[in-house]
C-alpha positions as CSV (number, residue, x, y, z in Angstrom):
1,M,117.0,349.8,82.4
2,K,116.7,346.3,83.6
3,A,119.9,344.6,85.0
4,L,120.9,341.6,86.9
5,V,122.6,342.9,89.9
6,Y,125.1,340.9,92.2
7,D,123.6,341.7,96.0
8,G,126.0,339.8,97.9
9,P,127.3,335.8,97.9
10,R,124.9,333.4,95.9
11,T,122.3,336.4,95.6
12,L,121.4,338.0,92.3
13,S,118.2,340.3,91.6
14,Y,116.8,341.3,88.3
15,K,115.5,345.0,88.9
16,E,115.4,348.4,87.6
17,V,118.6,350.5,87.8
18,A,120.0,353.7,86.4
19,D,121.0,353.8,82.5
20,P,125.0,353.7,82.5
21,P,126.6,357.3,81.9
22,T,128.2,358.0,78.6
23,E,129.9,361.4,79.2
24,M,133.3,359.9,80.1
25,T,133.2,356.4,78.4
26,G,131.9,356.8,74.9
27,E,129.4,354.7,73.2
28,L,126.1,353.4,74.5
29,I,125.4,349.7,73.7
30,R,122.3,348.2,73.5
31,V,123.3,344.7,74.9
32,E,121.9,341.8,72.9
33,A,123.9,338.8,74.3
34,V,126.2,338.6,77.1
35,G,128.0,335.1,78.7
36,I,128.5,334.0,81.9
37,C,132.1,333.6,82.9
38,G,134.1,331.9,85.5
39,S,135.0,335.1,87.0
40,D,131.2,336.1,87.3
41,M,130.7,332.8,89.2
42,H,133.7,333.2,91.4
43,A,132.0,336.8,92.5
44,Y,128.7,335.0,92.6
45,L,130.0,332.6,95.1
46,G,131.8,335.5,97.3
47,H,135.0,334.2,96.2
48,D,136.3,337.5,94.5
49,S,137.1,340.8,96.6
50,R,137.7,342.9,93.6
51,R,133.9,342.6,93.0
52,P,132.2,343.8,95.9
53,A,128.4,343.9,96.2
54,P,126.1,345.6,94.8
55,L,127.7,345.3,91.3
56,I,126.4,344.6,87.7
57,L,128.6,341.5,86.6
58,G,129.3,340.3,83.0
59,H,131.9,341.3,80.6
60,E,131.4,338.8,77.5
61,A,128.9,341.1,75.4
62,A,127.7,342.1,71.9
63,G,125.3,344.5,70.8
64,T,124.1,347.4,69.0
65,I,125.5,351.2,69.4
66,E,122.7,353.5,70.1
67,G,123.1,357.3,68.9
68,G,126.1,359.2,67.8
69,P,128.0,358.5,64.3
70,R,127.9,354.7,64.9
71,A,124.4,354.4,65.9
72,G,122.9,351.0,64.5
73,E,126.7,349.3,64.3
74,R,126.7,346.0,65.5
75,V,129.5,345.3,67.8
76,T,131.3,343.0,70.0
77,I,133.1,344.5,73.2
78,N,136.4,344.1,74.1
79,P,135.8,344.9,78.1
80,L,139.3,345.6,78.8
81,V,140.0,349.5,79.2
82,T,143.7,350.4,79.2
83,C,145.4,353.7,79.3
84,G,147.3,353.6,75.9
85,I,150.2,355.6,76.8
86,C,152.3,353.3,79.4
87,P,155.2,351.1,78.3
88,A,152.9,348.0,78.4
89,C,150.3,349.6,76.1
90,Q,152.9,351.0,73.8
91,A,154.7,347.4,73.5
92,G,151.3,345.8,72.3
93,R,150.9,344.3,75.9
94,E,148.0,346.2,76.8
95,N,146.7,343.4,79.0
96,L,149.5,344.4,81.4
97,C,148.6,348.0,81.7
98,P,148.9,349.2,85.6
99,E,145.8,351.2,85.0
100,R,143.7,348.5,83.4
101,Q,140.0,348.3,84.1
102,I,137.5,345.9,83.3
103,I,133.7,346.2,83.1
104,S,132.1,344.0,85.8
105,M,134.7,345.4,88.2
106,P,134.4,348.8,89.8
107,P,134.5,351.5,88.9
108,R,133.1,349.8,85.6
109,E,129.6,348.3,86.0
110,G,129.2,345.3,83.6
111,A,126.9,343.9,80.8
112,F,124.4,342.0,82.7
113,A,122.1,344.9,81.5
114,Q,120.1,345.9,78.7
115,Y,122.7,348.8,78.3
116,V,126.4,349.3,78.8
117,S,128.8,352.0,77.9
118,M,132.3,351.7,76.4
119,P,135.1,353.6,74.7
120,S,134.8,353.7,71.1
121,R,138.1,352.1,70.6
122,N,136.9,348.9,72.6
123,L,134.1,348.0,70.1
124,T,134.9,345.8,66.9
125,T,132.2,346.0,64.1
126,V,130.3,342.6,63.6
127,P,129.2,341.7,60.2
128,E,125.4,341.3,59.4
129,N,126.0,337.4,58.9
130,V,127.3,336.7,62.3
131,P,124.8,336.4,64.9
132,L,125.5,338.6,67.9
133,E,125.3,335.6,70.3
134,Q,128.6,334.0,68.6
135,A,130.0,337.4,68.6
136,A,129.8,337.7,72.3
137,L,132.0,334.8,72.4
138,A,134.9,336.8,71.1
139,E,135.8,337.6,74.8
140,P,136.3,334.1,76.0
141,L,137.8,333.1,72.8
142,A,140.4,335.9,72.9
143,V,141.4,334.5,76.3
144,S,142.3,331.2,74.8
145,W,143.8,332.7,71.6
146,H,146.1,334.6,73.5
147,A,147.2,331.5,75.6
148,A,147.5,329.2,72.6
149,R,149.6,331.9,70.8
150,L,152.0,332.1,73.7
151,A,152.3,328.5,74.3
152,L,153.0,327.8,70.6
153,S,155.6,330.4,70.2
154,A,157.4,329.3,72.9
155,L,158.0,325.6,71.3
156,P,161.2,325.1,69.2
157,E,160.9,325.0,65.4
158,G,160.4,321.6,63.9
159,G,159.3,320.0,67.4
160,R,156.2,318.2,68.5
161,R,152.9,320.4,68.1
162,D,150.3,318.4,70.1
163,A,148.3,319.6,72.8
164,L,146.2,318.8,75.9
165,V,143.5,321.3,77.4
166,I,142.5,320.5,80.9
167,G,138.8,322.0,81.6
168,G,135.7,321.5,79.1
169,G,134.1,325.0,80.0
170,A,134.0,327.9,77.7
171,I,137.9,328.7,77.9
172,G,138.8,325.1,77.3
173,V,136.8,324.8,74.4
174,A,138.0,328.0,73.0
175,A,141.6,326.9,73.6
176,V,140.8,323.7,71.5
177,L,139.3,325.9,68.7
178,A,142.4,328.2,68.7
179,L,145.0,325.6,68.7
180,R,143.4,324.0,65.9
181,A,142.9,327.3,64.0
182,M,146.7,327.5,64.7
183,G,147.6,324.4,63.0
184,V,147.6,321.9,65.9
185,D,146.2,318.5,64.6
186,R,146.2,316.4,67.6
187,V,144.2,318.2,70.7
188,V,142.9,316.2,73.6
189,I,140.7,317.9,76.3
190,A,140.3,316.5,79.6
191,E,136.8,316.8,81.4
192,R,135.4,315.0,84.4
193,N,131.8,316.0,84.1
194,E,130.1,313.2,82.3
195,A,127.3,315.1,80.7
196,R,129.8,317.5,79.5
197,Q,131.9,314.9,78.3
198,D,129.0,313.7,76.0
199,F,128.4,317.2,74.7
200,L,131.9,318.0,73.7
201,S,132.3,314.8,72.0
202,D,128.6,314.2,70.3
203,I,128.1,317.8,69.7
204,C,131.7,319.6,69.3
205,G,133.3,316.5,67.8
206,F,136.3,316.7,70.3
207,D,138.7,314.1,71.6
208,V,137.5,314.1,75.1
209,V,139.0,311.9,78.0
210,D,138.4,311.6,81.6
211,S,142.1,310.7,82.6
212,P,144.5,311.9,80.0
213,Q,147.8,309.5,79.3
214,G,151.0,310.1,77.8
215,D,152.5,313.6,77.1
216,F,152.1,316.6,75.3
217,A,154.0,319.4,73.9
218,V,151.6,322.1,75.0
219,V,149.1,321.9,78.1
220,I,146.7,324.4,78.8
221,D,145.2,324.5,82.3
222,A,142.0,326.2,81.6
223,V,140.8,325.3,85.4
224,G,143.7,326.6,87.7
225,L,143.1,324.3,90.8
226,S,146.1,322.5,92.6
227,V,145.1,319.1,91.0
228,T,144.9,320.5,87.4
229,R,148.4,322.1,87.9
230,A,149.7,318.6,89.2
231,L,148.2,317.1,86.2
232,A,150.0,319.6,84.0
233,S,153.1,319.1,85.5
234,A,152.9,315.4,85.0
235,L,151.8,315.5,81.3
236,A,154.1,318.1,79.7
237,C,156.6,316.5,77.8
238,P,160.4,317.4,78.2
239,G,160.9,320.7,76.8
240,G,157.2,321.3,76.6
241,V,155.0,324.3,77.6
242,I,152.4,325.0,80.4
243,A,150.1,327.8,79.5
244,H,148.2,328.4,82.7
245,I,144.8,330.5,82.4
246,G,142.4,329.4,85.2
247,L,142.2,330.9,88.6
248,G,140.8,328.3,90.5
249,E,143.2,328.3,93.3
250,D,146.1,330.5,94.1
251,R,148.8,327.9,95.3
252,G,149.7,324.3,95.0
253,G,150.1,321.5,92.4
254,L,153.3,322.6,90.5
255,D,156.2,319.9,90.3
256,I,158.7,322.5,90.4
257,R,161.4,319.7,90.3
258,R,160.1,317.9,87.3
259,I,159.5,321.3,85.6
260,T,163.3,322.3,86.3
261,L,164.9,318.9,85.2
262,Q,162.8,318.5,81.9
263,E,163.1,322.4,81.1
264,I,159.3,322.8,80.9
265,Q,158.1,326.3,80.4
266,F,155.4,327.7,82.7
267,I,153.7,330.7,81.3
268,G,151.0,332.4,83.3
269,T,148.4,334.0,80.5
270,Y,146.1,336.9,81.5
271,T,143.0,338.1,79.1
272,Y,144.5,339.0,75.9
273,T,146.0,342.0,73.9
274,D,144.2,344.5,71.5
275,Q,145.5,342.4,68.7
276,D,144.5,339.1,70.1
277,F,140.9,340.3,70.3
278,R,141.0,341.8,66.7
279,D,142.4,338.6,65.5
280,T,139.9,336.4,67.2
281,A,137.1,338.6,66.1
282,S,138.3,338.1,62.6
283,A,138.8,334.4,62.9
284,I,135.3,334.2,64.0
285,F,133.9,336.4,61.1
286,A,135.8,334.0,58.6
287,G,134.5,330.8,60.2
288,R,138.1,329.7,61.2
289,L,136.8,328.6,64.8
290,G,133.8,326.5,63.7
291,P,129.8,326.9,64.0
292,L,130.3,328.4,67.7
293,D,127.0,326.6,68.4
294,W,128.2,325.3,71.9
295,F,126.0,327.7,73.9
296,E,123.0,327.7,75.5
297,K,120.6,330.8,75.5
298,R,118.5,331.9,78.3
299,P,116.7,335.3,79.3
300,L,118.7,337.7,81.7
301,A,115.4,337.8,83.6
302,E,116.4,334.1,84.4
303,G,119.9,334.9,85.2
304,A,119.8,333.9,88.7
305,R,118.3,330.5,88.0
306,A,121.3,330.2,85.3
307,F,123.9,330.8,88.0
308,K,122.2,328.2,90.4
309,D,122.5,325.6,87.6
310,L,126.0,326.1,87.0
311,N,127.1,326.0,90.3
312,R,125.3,322.5,90.9
313,H,126.9,321.4,87.6
314,A,123.5,320.8,86.0
315,V,124.4,322.7,82.7
316,S,126.1,320.4,79.9
317,A,126.9,323.3,77.4
318,P,130.1,325.2,78.1
319,K,128.6,328.5,78.2
320,I,125.4,330.1,78.9
321,I,124.5,333.4,77.0
322,L,122.0,335.7,78.4
323,T,119.7,337.8,76.3
324,P,118.5,341.1,78.2
325,W,115.7,341.7,75.8
326,A,114.0,338.4,75.7
């Protein structure tokens, strides 16, 4: 099969590789659409020691099952493989499983390829009327669905329900959509890139600002830099909630004194539970998350150029979807 292989920092090659084994993993999926995630970009830049070269990246995917009793079924992929038996899994918090693995990280190759293999339980059937490019957005949407659910559940009954989302990439956009689907009427998104501001405002119809003012009951940091954590610390209202998704930097930014004195809850959020993923997929299929037309499609063969364009901030769309058979 053809695959886009990470060969080292800032180096990707499109080449022939062996088909993925299915004996231990279950279903073989013909990948029809796969998104570029921020974690893929971190690896590409050489900033993720968990993803050593050579490696096939990519974990936001949808496609069609080949062979077996589910042959021909259109599916979206939950890329998080867990044990199913540990206390975390038994409690419905599979994202905290100590044995968790994710495709695009050893020992599991990713989905920037024409085929990927996955356990059958990680595959959710996609209705015929839903494009697979949209179904591939289930993974990043589920990340933000999980964060929005945790943040809103931490607010007191009858209190304020407004929100600020920091970062206008795919995770930030997904957070806006999730918050709206969960009944939050006022959601502001902070984004510094002018081209992306225009896209989010004109195409997505979002309330976009460069420098947010006031305070908010919920602040979702979809970037995770010290400067964005400082912004979250300053703009969460007394008794509010900060939900932190981004992994841009490890340290700095939090105003611990203000968080303590104003009883602001800080919640670290990682991926999603199985139920979050299924709920997100159902919301996509029911049209609750809008038209999901905020991506740009490119052939997988041109994936290296897509990464370069993303790195130089030359892409206005929040997401690039790669198509392996174009």
